[in-house]
Every structure is written in structure tokens, then in C-alpha cells.
N, C-alpha and C positions, 0 to 999 in steps of 0.2 A: 519501267515507265521511262519515256525519253524526256528525262530533264535535265540534260546536260548543257543545253542551249544559254541558259541564263543562270550565271552563279557569281556574278561580278558582286552582286548586293546581299548576298544570303546572310552574312553575319554582321551588317549593318542595316539593323532594324530599329523601328521606335520602340519605346517602353513596352505599349501594350503587346505588342506582338511576342516581346518576351516574357510578359507575363502570362499569356496564353499558352506559350510554348513550354514554359515551366509547368503549366498545370497539367499540360498534355505527360511529360515525363513522369509526373507522380500517379497520375490516371493510369497508365500503362504499366508502371511498377505492380499494380493491383492484381494484374494476371497471374505472376509469378511470385508475389509476395508470400502466401500461404504456403507454397510448395516446401521449403525446408522445415515448416514446423508442423508438418502433417502428421509425421509419427508422435511427434510431443502432443499434439492436441488429442491424439488418439489415447496417448497413455495418461494423461493428465484429467482428463473428462472420463476415461475409462469407456471410451468409443470403439466399435470395430472399425476397420478400415473401409468399411463399407458406408458406414455413417460418415466416416470423416471426409470421404469422397463426395459426399453431397455438399460438402462446402463449397466446390466448383459448380455442382449441378445447378443449385439455386441461384446463384450468381449468376451463370451462363444460360440459365433457361430464362430468366426473369430480363435480362440485358437483351436476349433474343427477340422475344415479344414485344419488349417496349419499343424495338425499334421498329415497329410495324407502326409506331403513333408518333415518335418523336418529331419527323418531318412536320406532321400535321399540327403538333404544338408548337414548335420554334416557329413556323411560319405565321403564327397568330401572335404570341407573347412578345417574339424578337430573339433575337440571339445571345444578347448579354443577359438577359433574364434567365433565358433556358440555362446556360451556362452556370449562373449563379444557383439558380434550384439545383441542379446536377451535383455541383460542389459540395453544396449544402447538405444534400443528402448522403453522399458518401463521409463528410466529416460525423455526420449524427449516427450512422450505422456503422461505421467502422469503430465509432467509440463504444457502441453499443455491443460489438463483437468483442472488443477488449475486455468489458465489465459483465460478460455471461459467465454463467457457471455450469451451463451444459450446452453437449453438441448439437441439441435441438435449437437451443436459443441462436448459437452461432451459425447455423443454416439458415435460421429464417432472418437474420439481421444480414446475412450475406447477401439474400435475396433483394432487400433493400438497396444495399450496396450496388447491385447490378441495376436496379433501375436508374440510380444517380449517374452510374457510369453510360448509360444509354444515352440519357439526356445530355451528357457533358461532350463526349466524344461524337455524336452526332451533327455536333455545331460548330466544334473547336476550330477544325482547319478552314472552315468557311470563313469564319472570324478572322483567322490570320492572313486569309489572302487578300481579304478586303482593306487590310490595314499595311501589308507588308511593300518594302520597298525591293524592286527588282523582278515584280511581276510574280506570276502564278508559280513558274517553274521556281523561283527563288523559295517561294513559300512552301512547296511541296519537299523541296529538299530540305528545308528546316523542320518540317513535320516527320520526315522520314528518320531526320537524326534524334530528334525527339523520341519517336516510336521506338527506336533502338537501344537508346540509354534507358528508357523505363522498362524494358523488356530485360536489359542485360543487368541492372542495377536492383530490380525487383528482388530476385531470389538472393542476391547478396546481402542486401538491407535485410531480408527475412532471415537468414542464417546469423549475422553479427547479432540482430537484436534478439533472436530466438535464443541465443546460447543463455540469455538472462532469464528469458520467461517466453511461454508462448503468446502471451498478451501483448508483449512489447512491440511486435511487429506491428498489430492494429493500432497502439497509441502511437507508434512513428508516423503512419498514415494518416492520423487525425491531425497531427501537429502538420505536417508537410500540406495536408490538403486546406487546412485553416489558412495557411500563408498563402496559397494558391488563390483561396476566396478573395481574401484582402487586396492581393494583387490585381485580379482581374476586376473586381470592384471599383479601385480608386484608379487603375491605370488605361482601362477598355474606356476610351472616350471615343467621340465624333459625331459625324453628321447624323441625322435620322436615319434610320433604316428604311428602304423599300421592302413593303412586305407583300408577297404574292401567297396566298393562302394556298395550301395544299389539299386537295379532296382527302378525307378521312380512307376513302377505299382504294386509293392510287396505288399503294404497294401492294395490296391483296390482287388486283387486276394486273398488275406488272409479272408477277408469277403466272398468269395464263400464256405470257409469250413464249415459245418454244425455245428459242436460244438462251434466253434467262432460265426457263425451268432445268436445261439441260445444265446449266453450270450451277444454279442452285444446290440440285440432287448432286453433282459431283464433291460440292465444296461440303455437302452434310457428310458425307462418307470420308472423305478427306480430314474433315475435322475430328471425325473419330479417333484417326490414327494419330492425329497431332495431340489431342488431349489425353490419349492413353499413354503417349511418351511423356509427355509433360506432368500430367498429374498422379499416374501409378507409379513411374520409376523410383520416387523419392523411398517407397516400401523395401523392394528387393533391393538397393543400393546398401541398405545397413550403415548407412553413415550417421554421424550427428547432423544437428543444423547447421554448423558451419560447412560441413563436408558437401552436405546438399546444396546449400547457397554457391559455394564456389564451382560445382557441378554445373549448376544452371546459369551461373554467370558467364561461363563458357559457350552453354548453349546459346543465352540471347545473344552475346557478342557475336557467335556464327550468324546468328538469324539475321542480325542488324546489318553485317557485311555484306552478305550474298543480296540482301533485299534492296540495299542502297546502290551497290556499285556490280553484281555478278550478275543479276537479272537483268538490269538494262543492257548490259554487255551481249547477254544472249540473244535478247530480242531484237538486236542489232542484226544477227548474225542467222537467225531461225523464226519461223513464223511461230505465234503464241502457242498454237495446238502442239506444234512440234514440241516446244519446250515442255508443255505439260506431260505431254505423252512418253517423253525422256525421263524427265525428272520423277514421275510418279512410281515408275516400278524400280528405280534405284531406292526411293524412299522404302517402298515394300521390302527389297532385299534387306536394307540395312535394319527394321524393324524384325525381321525373320531372324538375322543374326543376333540382334539384342535379345532376342527370345531364348536361343540356344545357348547363350552365352552368359546368361543372368545370373547364375553362380559365380561369375568372377566379376566383381566390383569394376575393376580397371578396364575390362572389353565393355561393360553396361556404360562407363563414362565416355569412352572413345564414340561408342554407337548413338551415344546422347548428343554429343557435340557434332557429329556427322548430321545427324537428323536434322540439327539446327540449321546446318549449311542448305540443307535441301529444301527446308519449310521457307526459309527466308527467299527464295527463288519462286516457290510457289505463291505464297502470299502476293507478291507483286504482280506475277504474271497473271493469277486467276482476277486480280482486282482490274487491271487493264483490260482483261478479256470482258469481263463485265461493262465496263463502260462502254464497250464497242458492239456489246451485244444487241441492242435495240435503239429505238429512235425515241424512247421515253426519255423524260429528265432525268439525268444520270444520277442524281440524289435520291430519287424515288426506286429506280430500278437497283439502285446498290443498298439502299436500305432493306428491300424485299429479299434480296440473295443474302445480304448478311443476316438476317434474321433466321433464314433457315440453317445456315452457317452455324452460327452459336447454338441451335437446336442440337445440331449434331454432336458438340463438342460437349453439351449438357449431358446428353447420354454415355458419353466416353468413361468418364472417371468410377462410376458407380459399377457400370457393366464389368469394367477390368478388374474391380475388387472382388465381384461376385464371381466370375471366371478364375480368378486367383483362388478362392476359397475353395469352390468345386474342383477344381482340377491342379494347377501349380502355376508357378510365377511364370512359364514358357506361353502358355497359351493367350494369355491378354496381347502379348505381341504379336502373336500368329492370328488373332483375329484383327487387330490393327491394320496387319499387313494385308490382311482380304479387303477389309474397307478401303485402304488405298487404292487396291487394284480394280475394285470395283468402280472407284471415282475414274479410274483411268480408261476402264471399259467404257463408262457411260460419256466420256468426251468422243472417245472411238467412236461408238456407234452414233453419235449425233454431229460427226466431223462436217458432215455436209453442211447441217443448220447451222454450224457455227464457221463455216468458210469466211464470211464476212469479217470476222473479228480479226483476221491476219491482213487487213488492209492496213495502211499506214494511216494513224490517227491523226485527226485536225491538232491544230496547237491547244495545249490544256487552257481551261479556263477556270473560272471560281467554281462553277459546278463540276467539272472533273475534280477539283481537288478536294471538295467534300466529299465525292464517290470514293475517292483513294481513302480518305480518311476512315469510313465507315466500313469499307472492304478490308482493309489492313488492321484495322482493330482487333478483329477475331485471332 
């Protein structure tokens, strides 16, 4: 995304902006928080890898489905109420996860967590944009920093707390999200919102647009590769919680760096479709190498971090492509796209575990690579329909910012 034109006021923001930005960091920590404790949960709750991977599936599936209605909800009750309801749900269901005595209970409560996450992330950056100094470009940069920080810290915190107990990371989220809730409640103030109700059917109709449908299908398969790498890798790594935490801290840091700095640099020199068609095959190669070297923990760590570098580029480029794909309100188009994308992520973890059980640890990575190549083929076959996404975009607006938030959140 071309956000480099306005950077002078990025770090000089009112307290309400920092309150929402802090909540964003904690929300995105939830994506990778359970990674380091998956083996511990499986051992403590006597669960199979397949059952344990459903912690990702319930969370992502509910988040994806809820994305289809969050814009309808927030357009009626307002941004602040939507943010607070989302944060409150995360606090409650993270606490229930920590107190659970069975893997089935954790899976169910992670679904409730996903609902809260959908309500929060679909609203947060639009709120930041409305209150930030320095314009929407400054707000987007601030959001990208929060996203990267959250994705990187989540596995590290999960590893540190997971050394004490598999329950500790969930308690950590409860405390942090409760602080975020209070910060938003007290600090997020301003003039009355201008609400424009969004029709309930808008995201469903958006998927009927050919360009958006192509990108949604591509993102569905791309996210299968993304979440096999993220959610399955802790098992063959064979590390303890701390080792897994440090591994995925490196992954998240790599993703953040390329998302914020490398992707915009590439898009200044290449068209969006060219970047997509260049990076996806490289990601497929990385996944294949990971599969064939899965017995070597050191080699798998390297592949995971390299994968993070490539995933960061793809997240940003795909989001920009969605923003330019149709003439629909961009928040609506992005909600529809992100819903499909999250559902792809929901399928990946249990699929990987089932393939591992049926064959060996190599096959899940090979399947992930095939899924990524299907994503590339989808974009290649639809490149004429997508030709307009390579045009120079208009200046970012608050609506653009909301679209970036929803798209990058996956």
C-alpha cells in the first residue's frame, strides 16, 4: 500500500488513538498465541493433534462467518459500542478457555473468541482513522505497526507463559484485553458518529462481482498454505513452548517487516498481479522444501521464517488488490473477501493433522504448496478481469483504511 507520503505525525497521536492501537496489538496477538502451547494442550487434555488443531478452526470459522455481518452491526450501533462488545467477548471467552477442563470446551470457547475478534477488527482502524492526526496514511502506518507487533509478540508471549502452564497464555489475554477494554471505554471520545446503515445482504452480493470472486477464491487457497505453516509446524518442530515461541516470533517479525516496508517497495516497481504471481510460486517452493526437510528442526525453522517474509508481502498486496477490485464500498467488499479467506484458514489446521496421521509430516506441506499454486493459477487465469487493479490507486480514505484492516487481519 502506498502510505509513505504522510509520516510526519505518525507517532504524535491523541490518547484515544493509542488506546485503540494497543487493543489492536493484543487482538492480533491472539492469532499466534496458542501456537507454542498446542503440544502442551494435546498432552495435558489428552487430545489428538487433529482435535487440538480445531482450536484454530473454531476461531477462524466463526471470525470468517461473523465478518459477513459485522459491518451491518457496527453501522447501526456505532463503532465504540462494537469495539467494546468485541473486546468484552474476547475477555470472557479467553477466561473460559483458561478455566476449561477438556479440549472440546476450549474449542467451543475459541469460537466465541472469534466472534469478539471479528467485531473488534472490523471496526478498529476506521476508528483510528477518524481520530488520528496526520491523515489516513499516518493511521494506516500506525495500524501496520500494531499488526506486526501483535503477530510477532503473540507466539513469544505464548511461549513464555506456556512454560508455566498451557492455561497461562489465556489468562494473559484476559488481563491485556481487560486493560484494552478500559482504555477504549475511558479514552475513546469525540463527536457523535454519522451512521450510514449497511444492508445485511451487501457482503453476499459483493461476492457476485467477478474480480472480487477471483481474489476471494485465490485468498481461500492461499490461506490454506498460510495456516498449515502457522498451525501445523509446532508439532513436527518438536520444541518446547519457549522454542516454538521464539520460532514464530521470528516468523511474525519477518511478516511485519515485509508487510510494512518490502511490499510497498515492490508495488512501486511492479504491478500488483505481477507481485502476486511472483511471490506465490516462491512460497510454494518454500513449503515444499519445508516438507522434505521436516525431520531437521533447524531447516524447518529457516523455512518458517522465510515463509513469514513471503506471507507479509502477500497480505499487503492482496489487500490492496481487493481495495481496487470493484466500485463497491470498500469496507463491504473487503468484509466479503476476508470472510472467504478466513474460512480457508479454518480448513487448514485439521486438514494438516489428518494428512500427518494418514501419511507423514511431509504431505501437509506438499498439500499447502499445491493450494498456494492453485491460488496463483486462479489469479493467472483471471488476470484480464483483474487488469484494472494494477492502475494507480486514488489517495487512501478512511474507508480504504477499514478495508486494509479487515483484509490484513487474516
